[in-house]
Structure formats: structure tokens, C-alpha cells
Steps between C-alpha positions, in 0.01 A plus 500: 500500500177696516255401227435852373867597512543398136190671365537813289410843633255722316399864526143522632266768624374328812288795613300536178408866548369635168727763337755459780722200426730407784722222372662245729729212413331176606562128456294357217324227697270431205779348291446128444735235370470125467800300608613246245754307706506158331527291813174628644317221317721229654385374842860409595573869552236531772465391858177428689442657839209542736409851619445515876237730645638852520787455254521775240660507153775712654566237766511219242739705281731564794489139614573346159684777314660696785334823382149612599489740204478197270142447618385579146669180378301300756179663374604459138558126541160473669344692207344733755338810361342611826742460790215524752258242364747275311700445820358300792341716765586449865216374720383843616506651151313194367235538771457867415479417126234232559303729732497770231422262213214306663403715799616432855174321577534263202856370522375173649215458252521209261689579180450154346499128586771242431531123502782306665724559195444878528288518184216750507165320535137577566398539865287184475792278390599221732777610736489861382693738727424870523793729418467846648588824326803537726629146438454547125700824498761352736560214257541742209745699711694188600538403134701821454756375752665267246766713340732430213806726519785547258805325640756748636772416249276626215379825655792699359391405145147626566626831642740540206222449248270746678774763485554442129129511415445823692783686325 
């Protein structure tokens, strides 16, 4: 099931030439609905998995649901609004992101200092360890690897509700 398959079509002038409307039928990708499936608030309906470097929402959907087009359910359960930055980056994409964010010459600069319990402390604190910009961003990225997915036996209910809401 493709996510946009159930969205309504609308007539739209995609060219926008003044006094020369040229109407096309397009999928209304701006339509928004909020799923109200009751079980989504009950943790028993979810499973915990760990995303391995390089796995995509499509891969996870195929592995757990048998259909890569259900990737939107994986992203929905993760509450991801930006599939690029809400999903863990692979090592090379993370390196590129950190290079761009801090500058290639500053990825190993100190971001902050931590104590043995990983609490942020002043650089003069006893036992303070420097955390580089790259290590800081890598930790944030690794936190995105914990994924809660909707258990496969409940996916059909989510798809059914989406269809109903989009009608």
C-alpha cells in the first residue's frame, strides 16, 4: 500500500501562467489527518527494535510487515516529521552533516565536558572529559536508533483508519 494512494486528487494549475490556466489532476499531498486508533496509547501494541546503520524505514517495513510501502507506519510510530533528520544517519552521512554544521576543521573541537556519569560539567571539574563536536552529534544520532514499531498484527487497523479518514 503506497501512502499517497488513498489521498484525494484535486484539480490544480501547476504551471501558474497568468491568464492561461492549464489544469492537471494531482494528488493532494497537503491533506492531513490524525489517526485516532485507540491502542496507540498502549505500549503492549508496540515492539522495540534497534536500527542498524544503513537500515531505512522501507527496510524495517519489509522486515517486520512484509511490505516496504508500509514505511510510513514505521515513521508514524517514530513520530518522525522529517525522514532525513529524524532517522539515524549512516556514518558517512553523519560525517558530512557534522562537517557542514561545524566546519570540517572543527569536528574534533571540544563541544562540552562531561564527568564520569556523563553529566555536562565545567572544564575545570575533577575528571572532566572533553566531548568533541563529532562525538556529541554521534550520540544524538545513536539515540535515534531505538525504535518503537507498531506490532505487525495491528498494522491493518492503522491502514484501515487512514483510509477512512482520507475519504
